[in-house]
C-alpha positions as CSV (number, residue, x, y, z in Angstrom):
1,M,-17.7,-21.5,-4.0
2,K,-14.5,-22.9,-2.5
3,E,-12.3,-21.6,-5.3
4,A,-13.8,-18.1,-5.0
5,G,-13.1,-18.1,-1.2
6,I,-16.7,-17.5,-0.3
7,K,-18.0,-19.4,2.7
8,N,-21.6,-18.0,2.7
9,R,-23.7,-20.0,0.2
10,S,-26.4,-17.3,-0.2
11,A,-23.7,-14.7,-0.9
12,Y,-22.1,-16.9,-3.5
13,L,-25.5,-17.6,-5.2
14,R,-26.4,-14.0,-5.2
15,K,-23.1,-12.9,-6.7
16,M,-23.3,-15.6,-9.4
17,A,-27.0,-14.7,-10.2
18,L,-26.1,-11.0,-10.5
19,D,-22.8,-11.1,-12.3
20,G,-22.3,-14.7,-13.5
21,Y,-18.7,-14.7,-12.4
22,I,-16.5,-13.9,-9.5
23,I,-13.1,-12.2,-9.7
24,R,-10.8,-13.0,-6.8
25,Q,-8.1,-10.5,-6.1
26,D,-4.8,-11.2,-4.3
27,Y,-3.8,-8.3,-2.2
28,R,-1.0,-10.0,-0.3
29,V,1.6,-7.9,-2.1
30,L,0.1,-4.8,-0.5
31,K,0.6,-6.2,3.0
32,G,3.7,-4.2,3.9
33,V,2.8,-0.9,2.1
34,P,1.0,0.8,5.0
35,N,3.9,0.1,7.4
36,E,6.4,1.5,4.8
37,L,4.3,4.6,4.2
38,S,3.9,5.1,8.0
39,R,7.7,4.9,8.4
40,I,8.3,7.4,5.6
41,G,5.7,9.7,7.1
42,N,7.4,9.6,10.5
43,N,10.8,10.4,8.8
44,L,9.2,13.4,7.0
45,N,7.7,14.7,10.2
46,Q,11.0,14.5,11.9
47,M,12.7,16.3,9.0
48,A,10.0,19.0,9.0
49,K,10.6,19.6,12.7
50,I,14.3,19.9,12.3
51,A,13.9,22.1,9.2
52,N,11.5,24.4,11.1
53,T,13.8,24.5,14.2
54,Y,17.2,24.9,12.5
55,H,16.1,26.2,9.1
56,D,18.2,23.4,7.4
57,I,17.3,20.2,5.5
58,N,19.6,17.2,5.2
59,R,19.7,16.3,1.5
60,S,20.8,12.7,2.0
61,E,17.8,12.0,4.2
62,L,15.5,13.4,1.4
63,E,17.2,11.2,-1.1
64,T,16.7,8.2,1.1
65,I,13.0,9.0,1.4
66,E,12.8,9.5,-2.3
67,G,14.3,6.1,-2.8
68,D,11.8,4.5,-0.4
69,F,8.9,6.1,-2.4
70,K,10.3,4.8,-5.6
71,K,10.5,1.2,-4.2
72,I,6.9,1.4,-3.1
73,W,5.8,2.8,-6.4
74,Q,7.6,0.0,-8.3
75,L,6.0,-2.6,-6.1
76,L,2.5,-1.1,-6.7
77,T,2.9,-0.6,-10.4
78,S,4.4,-4.0,-11.1
79,Q,1.3,-5.8,-9.7
80,V,-1.2,-4.0,-12.1
């Protein structure tokens, strides 16, 4: 029960009776992903506003955002 990280005895017994095993997942690697995605979303919103106002897009900013997405993708796919 302690190794599985379950503090409720009845929940542990119920899980073991139904499945016979417990798989514990470690999601610590995903801790920073929502913040990074939010930051990227904010950048995209700012770029869309500028593009709609001035009818121009800064290519270097797009490449920076693309690089950020690639970093997140690598982080997520390396943990599978």
